[in-house]
matplotlib code that plots the C-alpha trace (Angstrom):
import matplotlib.pyplot as plt

x = [-129.2, -128.1, -128.8, -128.8, -129.6, -130.9, -130.6, -130.7, -128.0, -128.0, -126.9, -124.7, -123.2, -119.4, -118.8, -117.7, -119.1, -122.6, -122.7, -122.3, -125.8, -128.2, -131.2, -131.9, -133.4, -130.2, -128.1, -130.3, -129.9, -126.2, -125.6, -127.7, -125.9, -122.4, -123.4, -124.8, -121.7, -119.4, -117.6, -118.1, -115.2, -117.0, -119.8, -117.3, -115.6, -118.8, -118.6, -115.0, -115.6, -118.5, -116.0, -114.5, -114.5, -116.8, -119.4, -118.8, -119.0, -122.3, -120.9, -123.9, -123.5, -125.6, -125.7, -122.8, -120.6, -121.4, -120.7, -117.3, -116.4, -117.2, -115.3, -112.3, -112.1, -113.5, -116.7, -120.2, -122.1, -125.5, -125.2, -123.5, -126.5, -128.6, -126.5, -126.6, -130.3, -131.3, -129.9, -130.8, -133.2, -133.6, -133.7, -133.6, -134.9, -136.8, -140.4, -141.2, -139.4, -142.3, -145.2, -144.1, -145.3, -142.6, -139.7, -141.2, -141.5, -137.9, -136.7, -138.5, -138.7, -140.8, -143.3, -145.1, -145.0, -142.8, -143.0, -143.1, -142.2, -142.7, -140.6, -141.3, -144.6, -146.2, -145.8, -146.9, -150.3, -148.8, -146.3, -149.0, -150.8, -147.7, -146.4, -149.8, -149.8, -148.2, -148.0, -147.0, -146.6, -146.9, -143.2, -142.7, -144.9, -142.9, -139.6, -141.0, -141.9, -138.3, -136.9, -139.0, -137.9, -134.2, -134.6, -136.3, -133.4, -130.8, -132.6, -132.5, -128.8, -127.1, -124.0, -120.7, -119.6, -123.1, -123.1, -125.6, -125.3, -127.2, -130.6, -130.5, -132.2, -134.3, -136.0, -137.3, -140.0, -139.9, -143.6, -144.6, -142.5, -144.3, -147.7, -146.7, -145.5, -148.9, -150.7, -148.4, -149.1, -152.8, -152.3, -150.1, -153.0, -155.4, -152.9, -152.7, -156.5, -157.6, -157.3, -157.3, -160.6, -162.4, -164.5, -162.5, -159.4, -159.1, -155.6, -156.7, -159.4, -160.3, -161.8, -162.4, -159.5, -161.2, -160.5, -157.1, -158.8, -160.0, -156.8, -154.4, -156.7, -154.5, -151.4, -153.0, -152.2, -149.6, -147.8, -147.5, -146.2, -143.6, -142.4, -142.0, -140.0, -137.6, -137.3, -136.6, -133.9, -132.3, -132.3, -130.9, -128.2, -127.0, -127.0, -124.0, -124.0, -124.9, -126.9, -128.5, -132.3, -132.2, -134.6, -136.2, -139.5, -140.2, -139.1, -141.6, -144.3, -143.7, -143.7, -147.1, -148.6, -147.4, -148.7, -152.1, -152.7, -151.5, -153.0, -153.6, -155.8, -159.3, -161.4, -163.6, -160.6, -159.5, -163.0, -163.5, -160.1, -158.3, -158.6, -157.1, -156.0, -154.7, -152.9, -150.2, -146.8, -145.5, -142.8, -139.3, -136.9, -133.5, -134.6, -132.2, -132.6, -135.7, -136.5, -137.1, -140.8, -142.0, -145.2, -146.6, -146.1, -149.3, -149.2, -151.6, -151.6, -153.2, -153.6, -154.6, -156.4, -156.7, -153.7, -155.4, -155.2, -151.4, -151.3, -154.0, -151.9, -149.0, -151.1, -152.3, -148.7, -149.0, -147.1, -147.7, -147.8, -147.6, -146.4, -146.5, -144.4, -144.0, -144.3, -146.9, -149.5, -152.2, -155.1, -154.7, -158.2, -158.0, -154.6, -156.0, -159.0, -156.9, -154.5, -157.5, -156.3, -157.6, -155.1, -156.3, -153.4, -152.8, -150.5, -150.0, -147.6, -146.9, -143.5, -140.9, -140.1, -141.6, -142.9, -139.5, -138.1, -140.7, -142.1, -144.9, -146.9, -149.0, -148.2, -151.1, -150.0, -146.9, -145.4, -147.6, -150.8, -150.8, -152.4, -150.0, -151.9, -150.1, -153.3, -153.5, -155.3, -152.6, -149.3, -148.3, -149.3, -146.2, -147.6, -147.9, -144.4, -142.9, -144.6, -143.5, -139.9, -140.0, -141.3, -138.7, -136.0, -137.3, -137.3, -133.8, -132.4, -133.7, -133.2, -129.6, -127.6, -129.7, -133.2, -135.3, -137.9, -140.4, -142.4, -145.5, -143.9, -140.8, -142.9, -143.8, -140.2, -138.8, -141.3, -140.8, -137.0, -137.3, -139.4, -137.1, -134.0, -135.5, -136.7, -133.5, -135.1, -133.0, -129.7, -130.9, -131.7, -128.3, -126.5, -128.1, -127.7, -126.3, -129.0, -129.0, -131.7, -132.8, -131.8, -134.3, -131.5, -130.8, -127.1, -126.6, -128.3, -125.4, -123.2, -125.8, -126.2, -122.5, -122.3, -125.2, -123.8, -120.5, -122.1, -124.0, -121.0, -118.4, -120.2, -123.0, -125.6, -127.6, -131.0, -132.0, -135.0, -136.7, -140.1, -142.6, -142.6, -139.0, -135.9, -135.1, -138.6, -138.9, -136.0, -132.9, -131.7, -131.4, -130.6, -129.5, -128.0, -128.6, -132.3, -133.3, -136.4, -138.7, -140.8, -143.7, -144.8, -148.1, -150.3, -148.7, -151.9, -151.4, -151.8, -155.6, -155.8, -153.4, -155.2, -154.2, -155.3, -158.6, -159.3, -158.3, -160.9, -163.5, -162.6, -163.1, -166.4, -167.6, -166.7, -168.8, -171.8, -171.3, -171.1, -167.6, -165.7, -166.0, -163.4, -164.4, -162.2, -162.1, -161.0, -158.2, -157.1, -156.9, -155.0, -152.4, -151.5, -151.1, -149.2, -146.6, -146.6, -146.2, -143.3, -141.6, -141.9, -140.5, -137.1, -136.8, -136.9, -134.7, -134.0, -135.0, -132.6, -133.1, -135.1, -136.4, -139.3, -142.1, -143.5, -146.4, -146.4, -149.9, -153.2, -154.9, -152.9, -154.8, -158.1, -159.3, -159.3, -155.6, -154.7, -156.3, -154.7, -151.2, -149.1, -150.4, -147.1, -147.2, -150.8, -150.2, -147.6, -149.7, -150.5, -152.1, -150.8, -152.9, -150.2, -146.8, -145.0, -146.2, -145.2, -141.7, -141.2, -142.3, -139.9, -137.1, -137.7, -137.7, -134.3, -133.1, -133.6, -133.1, -129.4, -129.9, -132.3, -129.9, -127.1, -129.4, -130.5, -127.0, -125.9, -128.7, -127.8, -124.2, -125.0, -127.2, -124.6, -121.8, -123.9, -124.9, -121.3, -119.9, -122.5, -121.9, -118.3, -118.8, -118.6, -119.7, -118.2, -120.7, -121.0, -119.1, -121.0, -121.2, -120.1, -123.6, -125.2, -123.2, -124.5, -125.6, -123.1, -119.4, -118.7, -121.5, -121.0, -120.5, -123.7, -124.1, -125.3, -127.1, -129.3, -129.6, -130.7, -132.7, -135.9, -134.5, -135.9, -132.5, -131.7, -135.2, -134.8, -131.5, -132.7, -135.8, -133.7, -133.2, -135.7, -136.5, -137.6, -141.0, -142.1, -141.4, -143.9, -144.9, -142.6, -144.3, -143.1, -143.7, -140.7, -138.1, -135.7, -135.6, -132.4, -132.0, -133.1, -135.0, -138.2, -136.8, -136.8, -133.4, -132.4, -132.4, -129.0, -127.5, -124.9, -121.4, -120.9, -124.6, -125.8, -128.5, -131.8, -134.8, -137.9, -141.2, -143.9, -147.5, -150.6, -152.0, -155.8, -156.3, -153.8, -156.2, -158.8, -156.2, -154.7, -158.0, -158.9, -155.6, -156.2, -159.7, -158.3, -155.5, -157.9, -160.2, -157.3, -156.2, -159.8, -160.0, -156.6, -157.7, -161.0, -159.2, -156.8, -159.7, -161.3, -158.0, -158.0, -161.5, -160.7, -157.8, -158.6, -160.9, -163.6, -161.4, -158.4, -160.6, -162.0, -158.4, -157.7, -160.8, -160.1, -156.5, -157.5, -160.1, -157.6, -155.0, -157.5, -158.2, -154.8, -152.7, -149.8, -148.0, -147.4, -151.1, -150.7, -147.6, -149.6, -151.9, -149.0, -147.0, -149.9, -152.2, -150.6, -147.2, -148.8, -150.5, -147.6, -146.8, -150.2, -149.8, -146.2, -147.2, -149.6, -147.2, -146.0, -149.5, -150.5, -148.8, -152.0, -153.3, -150.2, -150.2, -147.5, -146.0, -145.5, -144.0, -140.5, -141.8, -143.5, -140.4, -138.4, -140.9, -140.8, -137.0, -136.0, -138.7, -140.6, -137.4, -136.3, -139.5]
y = [-28.6, -27.9, -24.6, -23.8, -20.8, -20.6, -17.8, -17.1, -17.3, -13.5, -13.6, -16.7, -17.3, -16.8, -17.7, -14.5, -15.6, -16.3, -13.1, -11.1, -12.2, -9.3, -11.0, -13.8, -15.9, -15.8, -16.6, -19.6, -21.0, -20.3, -21.9, -25.0, -25.4, -25.2, -27.6, -30.1, -29.9, -30.0, -26.9, -25.0, -25.6, -24.0, -26.6, -29.5, -28.4, -28.6, -32.2, -32.1, -28.7, -30.1, -31.3, -27.8, -27.0, -24.0, -26.2, -29.5, -27.8, -26.1, -22.6, -20.2, -18.0, -15.5, -15.2, -12.8, -15.1, -18.1, -16.1, -15.0, -18.5, -20.0, -17.2, -17.7, -21.5, -21.8, -23.7, -22.8, -21.3, -21.7, -25.5, -25.9, -24.4, -26.9, -29.7, -28.4, -27.7, -31.3, -32.3, -29.1, -28.6, -24.9, -23.4, -19.6, -18.7, -15.9, -16.5, -16.4, -19.8, -21.1, -19.4, -20.0, -23.6, -24.0, -23.1, -25.0, -28.2, -27.9, -27.7, -30.9, -29.9, -32.1, -29.6, -32.3, -31.1, -28.1, -24.7, -22.0, -18.4, -15.5, -12.6, -9.1, -10.5, -7.2, -7.9, -11.5, -10.8, -9.1, -11.8, -14.5, -12.8, -12.3, -15.9, -17.2, -14.8, -15.1, -13.2, -13.7, -11.3, -11.4, -10.9, -14.0, -16.0, -14.7, -15.7, -19.2, -19.7, -18.7, -21.1, -24.0, -23.2, -23.2, -26.4, -28.1, -26.9, -28.3, -31.6, -31.8, -30.7, -31.6, -29.6, -31.4, -32.6, -32.5, -34.1, -36.9, -36.6, -33.3, -33.7, -36.3, -35.4, -38.5, -37.1, -34.2, -35.2, -32.9, -33.5, -32.5, -29.3, -28.4, -28.9, -26.6, -24.1, -24.1, -23.7, -20.8, -19.1, -19.3, -17.8, -15.0, -14.1, -13.8, -11.6, -9.1, -9.0, -8.9, -5.1, -4.1, -5.6, -3.8, -0.6, 2.6, 0.4, 0.3, 0.1, -2.6, -5.2, -7.4, -10.9, -13.5, -15.8, -18.6, -16.7, -18.4, -21.8, -20.7, -19.2, -21.9, -24.9, -27.1, -26.5, -28.4, -31.6, -33.5, -34.5, -30.9, -29.9, -32.7, -31.7, -28.1, -29.2, -31.1, -28.2, -25.8, -28.1, -28.5, -24.8, -23.7, -26.4, -25.3, -21.6, -20.4, -16.8, -14.3, -11.9, -14.4, -14.6, -18.3, -20.3, -17.3, -17.6, -21.3, -20.8, -18.0, -20.1, -23.1, -20.9, -19.4, -22.8, -24.3, -21.2, -21.1, -24.9, -27.1, -29.6, -26.9, -24.6, -25.7, -24.2, -22.5, -21.0, -19.4, -18.0, -16.6, -15.7, -14.6, -11.9, -11.7, -8.2, -7.6, -4.4, -2.7, -2.6, 0.8, 2.1, 2.1, 4.8, 3.8, 0.3, -1.4, -4.4, -6.5, -4.1, -1.3, -0.3, -2.1, 0.0, -2.4, -5.4, -6.8, -8.5, -10.9, -10.8, -13.6, -12.0, -13.7, -11.5, -13.8, -14.0, -16.9, -19.1, -19.5, -19.5, -22.2, -24.4, -24.0, -24.8, -28.1, -29.4, -30.4, -27.7, -27.7, -23.9, -20.9, -17.8, -14.3, -11.5, -7.8, -4.4, -3.4, -6.2, -4.2, -4.3, -8.0, -9.0, -7.5, -9.2, -12.6, -12.2, -11.4, -14.3, -16.7, -18.7, -18.8, -17.3, -18.5, -16.8, -13.1, -10.8, -7.0, -5.3, -1.7, -0.3, -0.3, 3.4, 6.2, 9.7, 11.2, 9.3, 10.1, 13.3, 12.8, 15.5, 16.4, 19.7, 20.6, 24.1, 25.8, 29.1, 31.1, 29.2, 27.1, 23.7, 20.8, 18.2, 16.0, 14.7, 14.5, 17.9, 19.9, 18.0, 20.1, 23.4, 25.7, 27.2, 23.7, 22.7, 25.9, 25.6, 22.0, 23.0, 25.8, 23.5, 20.9, 23.6, 24.7, 21.1, 20.3, 23.3, 21.8, 18.0, 16.9, 14.4, 12.2, 12.8, 10.6, 12.2, 9.8, 10.6, 8.6, 7.6, 8.0, 10.2, 12.6, 12.6, 13.5, 16.2, 17.8, 17.6, 19.4, 22.2, 22.7, 22.7, 25.4, 27.5, 27.3, 25.3, 22.2, 24.1, 25.6, 22.1, 20.8, 23.6, 22.5, 18.8, 16.9, 15.5, 11.9, 10.3, 6.7, 5.3, 3.1, 0.7, -1.7, -2.0, 1.7, 1.8, 0.4, 3.3, 5.9, 4.4, 4.4, 8.1, 8.9, 7.1, 8.8, 12.2, 11.6, 10.4, 13.0, 15.8, 18.3, 15.6, 13.9, 14.2, 10.9, 11.3, 8.0, 6.6, 4.5, 0.9, 1.3, -0.6, 2.1, 2.1, -1.7, -3.0, -0.8, 0.2, 3.8, 3.5, 6.4, 9.4, 7.8, 8.5, 11.2, 12.1, 10.6, 13.0, 11.6, 14.1, 12.4, 9.3, 6.6, 5.3, 2.8, 4.3, 4.9, 4.3, 1.3, -1.6, -4.1, -1.8, -1.1, -4.8, -5.6, -3.2, -4.6, -8.1, -7.3, -5.5, -8.5, -10.7, -8.6, -8.8, -12.6, -12.7, -14.3, -11.6, -8.5, -6.1, -3.6, -2.3, 1.1, -0.3, -2.3, 0.8, 2.8, 0.0, -0.3, 3.4, 3.1, -0.2, 1.5, 4.6, 2.4, 0.6, 3.9, 5.4, 2.3, 3.4, 6.0, 4.0, 0.9, 0.0, 0.8, 3.7, 5.3, 8.5, 10.5, 12.4, 11.2, 14.2, 14.0, 16.8, 16.3, 17.5, 14.3, 12.5, 14.6, 12.7, 10.4, 7.4, 8.2, 8.2, 4.8, 3.3, 4.2, 1.6, 1.1, 2.0, 5.5, 6.5, 7.6, 10.2, 11.5, 15.2, 17.4, 21.0, 23.7, 26.3, 25.6, 27.8, 25.7, 22.6, 23.8, 25.1, 21.7, 19.9, 22.2, 21.6, 17.8, 17.9, 20.4, 18.0, 14.7, 14.8, 15.4, 12.5, 10.3, 11.2, 10.7, 7.3, 6.1, 7.5, 5.7, 2.4, 2.9, 3.8, 0.8, -1.5, -0.1, -0.2, -3.8, -4.9, -3.0, -4.4, -8.0, -7.9, -6.3, -8.6, -7.3, -9.0, -10.3, -8.3, -9.5, -11.8, -11.9, -15.2, -16.0, -15.3, -17.2, -18.0, -21.5, -22.0, -21.4, -20.2, -18.1, -17.0, -13.3, -11.7, -10.2, -6.6, -6.7, -9.5, -8.0, -4.6, -5.3, -4.0, -1.2, 2.3, 3.9, 1.7, 2.2, 5.9, 5.8, 3.5, 5.6, 8.5, 6.7, 7.1, 3.4, 3.0, 2.1, 2.2, -1.1, -3.2, -2.4, -3.9, -6.8, -9.9, -11.8, -10.0, -11.1, -13.7, -17.1, -19.1, -22.1, -25.3, -23.6, -21.9, -19.1, -15.5, -13.9, -11.7, -8.0, -6.4, -4.9, -2.3, -3.5, -4.0, -3.9, -6.5, -8.9, -8.6, -10.9, -9.2, -10.7, -10.0, -9.7, -8.9, -5.5, -5.8, -2.1, -1.8, -2.8, -0.3, 2.5, 1.6, 1.6, 4.9, 6.3, 5.1, 6.7, 10.0, 9.8, 9.1, 11.9, 14.3, 13.3, 13.7, 17.2, 18.2, 16.9, 18.8, 22.0, 21.5, 21.1, 24.2, 26.1, 24.8, 25.8, 29.4, 29.6, 27.1, 27.5, 25.0, 23.2, 22.9, 21.6, 19.0, 17.9, 17.6, 15.5, 13.2, 12.7, 11.8, 9.3, 7.7, 7.6, 5.8, 3.2, 2.6, 3.2, 4.6, 7.9, 8.5, 9.5, 12.4, 13.9, 15.8, 17.5, 18.3, 19.9, 21.6, 22.6, 22.6, 24.0, 26.7, 28.2, 27.7, 31.4, 32.1, 29.6, 28.7, 25.5, 24.2, 21.5, 20.5, 20.1, 17.9, 15.2, 14.6, 12.7, 10.5, 6.9, 5.7, 3.5, 6.6, 9.1, 8.7, 9.4, 12.5, 13.7, 13.2, 15.2, 18.1, 18.1, 17.6, 18.2, 21.0, 22.7, 23.0, 24.5]
z = [138.8, 135.3, 133.6, 129.9, 127.7, 124.1, 121.6, 117.9, 115.2, 115.2, 118.9, 118.9, 115.5, 115.3, 111.6, 109.8, 106.4, 107.8, 109.9, 106.7, 105.5, 105.5, 107.2, 109.7, 106.9, 104.9, 108.0, 108.6, 105.1, 104.9, 108.3, 107.4, 104.1, 105.8, 108.5, 106.0, 103.8, 106.9, 105.9, 109.1, 111.4, 114.4, 114.2, 113.8, 117.1, 119.2, 120.1, 121.4, 123.2, 125.3, 127.9, 128.5, 132.3, 131.9, 130.2, 132.1, 135.5, 134.6, 135.0, 134.6, 131.5, 129.7, 125.9, 125.7, 127.9, 125.7, 122.6, 123.9, 125.0, 121.6, 119.8, 122.0, 121.6, 118.0, 118.6, 117.6, 120.6, 118.8, 118.3, 121.7, 123.3, 121.4, 122.9, 126.5, 126.9, 126.3, 129.7, 131.5, 134.4, 133.9, 130.4, 129.7, 126.2, 124.4, 124.9, 121.2, 121.2, 123.3, 121.5, 117.9, 117.3, 114.5, 116.7, 119.7, 117.6, 116.4, 120.0, 121.0, 124.7, 127.0, 128.7, 130.7, 134.4, 133.6, 135.1, 132.5, 133.6, 131.2, 132.6, 131.3, 130.0, 129.1, 125.4, 125.5, 124.0, 121.0, 120.4, 120.7, 117.8, 115.7, 116.0, 114.8, 111.8, 108.4, 105.1, 101.5, 98.6, 94.9, 94.7, 96.8, 94.4, 91.5, 93.2, 94.0, 90.3, 89.4, 92.0, 90.5, 87.0, 88.0, 89.9, 86.9, 84.7, 87.1, 87.3, 83.5, 83.4, 86.7, 87.5, 87.3, 90.7, 92.1, 95.6, 95.9, 99.6, 99.6, 98.1, 95.3, 92.1, 92.4, 95.5, 93.4, 90.9, 87.8, 87.1, 90.6, 90.4, 87.1, 88.8, 91.7, 89.1, 87.4, 90.7, 91.6, 88.3, 89.0, 92.4, 90.9, 88.5, 91.4, 93.3, 90.4, 90.0, 93.6, 93.9, 90.3, 89.5, 92.3, 91.9, 92.3, 92.6, 96.4, 98.0, 100.4, 101.0, 104.0, 104.1, 106.8, 107.4, 105.6, 102.3, 102.1, 101.6, 98.2, 97.0, 98.4, 98.6, 96.4, 98.6, 101.5, 99.7, 101.8, 98.6, 97.5, 100.9, 100.9, 97.4, 98.7, 101.7, 99.4, 97.1, 99.9, 101.3, 97.8, 96.9, 100.2, 100.3, 96.9, 97.8, 99.7, 98.6, 101.3, 99.0, 96.7, 96.4, 95.4, 97.4, 99.1, 97.2, 97.9, 101.5, 102.0, 100.3, 102.6, 105.7, 104.7, 103.9, 107.3, 109.1, 107.5, 107.3, 110.2, 112.5, 115.2, 113.1, 112.4, 109.6, 112.2, 113.8, 110.5, 110.1, 113.6, 114.9, 111.7, 109.1, 105.6, 104.7, 101.1, 100.4, 98.3, 100.0, 100.9, 98.6, 100.1, 98.9, 97.5, 96.3, 93.9, 91.6, 92.3, 95.3, 92.9, 92.4, 95.5, 95.6, 93.0, 95.2, 96.7, 100.1, 101.6, 105.4, 107.5, 110.9, 114.1, 116.6, 119.6, 121.9, 123.7, 120.6, 120.9, 124.7, 124.9, 122.5, 124.8, 127.9, 126.3, 126.3, 129.9, 131.8, 135.6, 135.9, 133.6, 135.4, 134.0, 135.6, 134.8, 136.3, 133.7, 133.5, 135.1, 134.9, 135.6, 134.8, 131.3, 130.8, 131.9, 129.6, 126.6, 127.2, 127.5, 130.4, 134.0, 136.5, 140.0, 141.7, 141.1, 142.9, 142.5, 144.9, 145.9, 145.0, 147.8, 147.4, 149.5, 148.8, 149.4, 146.4, 143.7, 142.3, 139.9, 138.2, 135.1, 133.5, 131.2, 130.0, 128.9, 130.3, 128.0, 128.9, 125.7, 126.3, 126.1, 124.0, 121.5, 119.9, 116.1, 115.9, 117.7, 117.4, 114.4, 115.9, 116.2, 119.4, 121.0, 119.8, 121.1, 124.5, 124.8, 124.1, 126.7, 129.4, 128.7, 128.9, 132.3, 133.6, 132.2, 134.1, 137.4, 137.0, 137.5, 135.4, 133.0, 131.7, 129.4, 127.1, 125.5, 122.4, 121.3, 117.9, 115.7, 113.4, 116.2, 117.5, 114.0, 113.3, 116.7, 116.3, 112.9, 114.3, 117.3, 115.1, 112.9, 115.8, 117.9, 120.8, 119.9, 120.3, 123.6, 125.0, 123.8, 125.6, 128.9, 128.4, 125.4, 123.3, 122.1, 120.0, 119.9, 116.5, 114.6, 113.7, 116.5, 115.8, 116.4, 119.8, 121.8, 120.5, 121.5, 124.9, 125.6, 124.6, 126.9, 129.9, 129.4, 129.2, 132.4, 134.2, 133.1, 131.3, 132.0, 131.8, 129.0, 127.5, 125.7, 123.4, 122.7, 121.7, 123.7, 122.6, 121.4, 122.7, 125.3, 126.8, 126.9, 128.8, 129.2, 132.7, 133.7, 137.4, 139.6, 137.8, 134.4, 134.8, 137.3, 135.4, 132.7, 130.6, 128.6, 125.9, 124.9, 125.1, 122.8, 121.2, 118.4, 114.9, 114.7, 110.9, 110.8, 109.2, 111.9, 114.7, 113.0, 112.5, 116.1, 117.4, 115.0, 116.1, 119.8, 119.1, 117.1, 120.1, 122.4, 120.0, 119.8, 123.7, 123.5, 125.3, 127.5, 126.3, 123.7, 120.9, 122.5, 125.9, 124.3, 122.4, 125.7, 127.5, 124.7, 125.3, 129.0, 128.9, 126.7, 129.1, 132.2, 130.6, 129.7, 133.2, 134.8, 133.6, 136.4, 139.7, 139.5, 143.2, 146.8, 147.2, 143.8, 143.3, 140.4, 138.8, 136.4, 134.5, 132.0, 129.5, 128.1, 129.7, 128.9, 131.6, 134.1, 133.5, 136.2, 133.8, 133.0, 136.6, 137.4, 134.3, 135.4, 137.3, 140.8, 142.5, 140.9, 141.8, 145.4, 144.2, 141.3, 141.2, 138.6, 138.3, 136.6, 137.4, 135.8, 138.3, 141.3, 139.5, 138.7, 142.3, 143.6, 141.3, 142.2, 145.9, 145.3, 143.7, 146.2, 149.1, 147.3, 147.8, 151.5, 151.7, 149.8, 152.3, 155.2, 153.8, 153.3, 156.7, 158.5, 156.9, 157.8, 161.4, 161.8, 160.4, 162.5, 165.7, 165.2, 164.3, 167.3, 169.7, 168.7, 169.8, 173.2, 176.3, 179.7, 182.9, 185.4, 188.7, 191.8, 194.0, 197.8, 199.3, 200.4, 197.1, 194.6, 191.1, 190.5, 187.7, 188.2, 184.6, 183.4, 179.7, 178.9, 177.6, 174.1, 174.5, 171.2, 172.6, 176.1, 175.1, 172.0, 173.5, 175.6, 174.9, 174.3, 171.4, 169.9, 170.1, 168.3, 165.5, 165.0, 163.6, 160.2, 157.4, 157.2, 160.8, 162.1, 165.7, 167.4, 169.2, 172.8, 175.4, 177.1, 178.9, 175.6, 174.1, 176.7, 175.4, 177.0, 177.7, 175.6, 177.2, 180.0, 180.7, 182.9, 181.7, 181.0, 184.0, 183.5, 183.2, 186.3, 187.0, 187.8, 191.6, 192.4, 194.8, 193.6, 195.3, 195.2, 193.9, 194.5, 191.9, 193.2, 191.2, 191.3, 190.8, 190.4, 187.5, 184.7, 185.8, 186.2, 182.8, 181.1, 182.7, 181.6, 178.0, 178.0, 179.2, 176.6, 173.7, 174.9, 174.9, 171.4, 170.2, 171.6, 170.1, 166.7, 166.9, 167.8, 164.9, 162.4, 163.8, 163.1, 159.6, 158.9, 159.7, 157.2, 154.4, 151.5, 150.6, 148.0, 150.3, 153.2, 150.8, 150.0, 153.7, 154.5, 151.5, 152.5, 156.1, 154.9, 152.6, 155.4, 157.6, 155.0, 153.5, 156.7, 154.6, 155.4, 151.7, 151.2, 153.5, 151.8, 149.0, 151.5, 153.8, 150.9, 149.0, 151.9, 155.3, 154.3, 152.2, 155.3, 157.6, 157.5, 159.0, 161.8, 162.6, 164.5, 161.8, 160.5, 163.9, 165.4, 162.5, 164.4, 166.3, 163.3, 162.8, 163.8, 166.0, 163.2, 161.0, 163.5, 162.2, 158.6, 159.9, 161.7, 158.5, 156.6, 159.1, 159.5, 155.9, 153.3, 155.1, 156.2, 152.6, 151.2]

ax = plt.figure().add_subplot(projection="3d")
ax.plot(x, y, z, "-o")
ax.set_aspect("equal")
plt.show()
């Protein structure tokens, strides 16, 4: 089976001149120009490098490996990957390569009968919308007019040494270019008058998607599109400067035309699934040259609001299966509805971690009683910001090693940082753990991450402040000490007044009114916040032996709707604290014993491994036989003790000491191992030197009745003990605590998981242990046999440390 990987020029290009280009678009054009003119030595070395052993032997490589190999041996990794995938059975690629119809068409992959797997698919809906959306600005139109004027001038006066092999002047018709120029000048006039001619001069306006038909109707002509394609090829092939704007305008125009008018988009699709939003571009500080005064630039956005539109186009290509996987797809029904495809098979699993590995709580108030609420009304309140800082300082003093703090947005992170720096809270936090902040520039992130990891490993610990939906929240790994706690300071709702967010909500509400959907705009808005939250908190538990805390520092997380919207794996551990002192004490106890639990966990695994390995090598000699009672075989093989004693109580008792153990099945004749090739049961082990005796088994007709009677007596005794225990509780518990106890017992009966009992054991039973010293021990009467080892661990480790 052959495997290949695809990536972008940003990731794979090794040509230094091309990598200097400021944007992906410039890299694309410079690369294509060099390849066409055969001036890129890296591209020319691709063909002869295909026979390198690493590539010929199908050595599995990731993008970094392929980039290093190309740089080392002077071949282009980007074009090499384009060669290798054509014969591959498994192709790894960014999933926008599949959803963007332009990129998908350029790859020319046969999807018939293929299995498509979207890993980390929690952003697939957003990307479906983005790949189907395009935009163009008045500035792009002006640059396109300039490109045409320069091309016409070059056609009239060809440069000396012009290469006919590039795009011959005869392929470009001067009269066609002048017609396109006139059409663009007309569009440019409309751009300048769209907002200026409106009453009160609005800063934005929205139309149905079909609005683009009127403005760009003439550009749907196939002859015009063909002329634009030739012009784009010509301007880009003659432009080799990294920072030149030549060809940028006509390229943007062609991308817009192909995105708005192609064979996949029907007129009714444009009207129903798209919106045109025209607005002024936000001013960017520090602009130079043509970038100066960008606030006067008008942009026309053609936004698609149906993720299913792109996904259904992909499904029609004949794939056998489309699989979406992620830890944050829930609620699955809503995700399937947004994507617009039926998912007959759905699977949602519990996390493999236990209650001893996760502490989860909502802290709704600060030390002075100030409500922690990062909503728009209170996020700038000095009392709120001071209380948030105080709580974080208390938590950082408890949590060891690395801590992640997530803010809803960069704006809120920056304003909070400014207040803390002015009030001294920032320096107090930095004195406890070194602060690192997620940079908005991607190229600076790797440096920040290295510093954080190093501080966690060798220093006093690190505090990494990041934003939900940022790079840190979406996919970086913070296993073990790198992420012992995640703090979420607020609900990361999308910007309420953002035009695209407002139009998305309106679109969904319109779908409801038209009976074409079942998700309201408000429901989508809520789901977006919790999807981002779930992705952020997933940084803390990265494997089965990891442990950490998830702490919500916003009272809104205490709502019932918030709890059920969190990832399913976290819900059993969820606790709401009205008293910050109780929460801090519980968190301190958790981190006080987590090292003991970790040691116990590792010790148990080591003991099990050592015991199994030791038992496999032990051989026991067979007992001496009397002359008259010889075995039927002269050479009987030595017996493996691990097989002989696998169901003996002694071994079961020893294994049950570890924290992973569950009670084994009852010992029955069905458990006894049979010899290969025969139907006889394996003989029971005997002591050395003991004489064999024949034992005759006879039925005991009275045994079933006695056993049944014994079972009845046992059940009655257990029932009586349980009733006595409940009576003891009623005397010492209040009504609210008794309600918690009953709810926990009902959930335990339904879910059959020990984890659901841990909160009531910690917060109710242990609290009253001082009044009744046997209260925790006697709780055992309610524990199922399969969970006795978990209960023993709780009593001996968790309860003992509280």
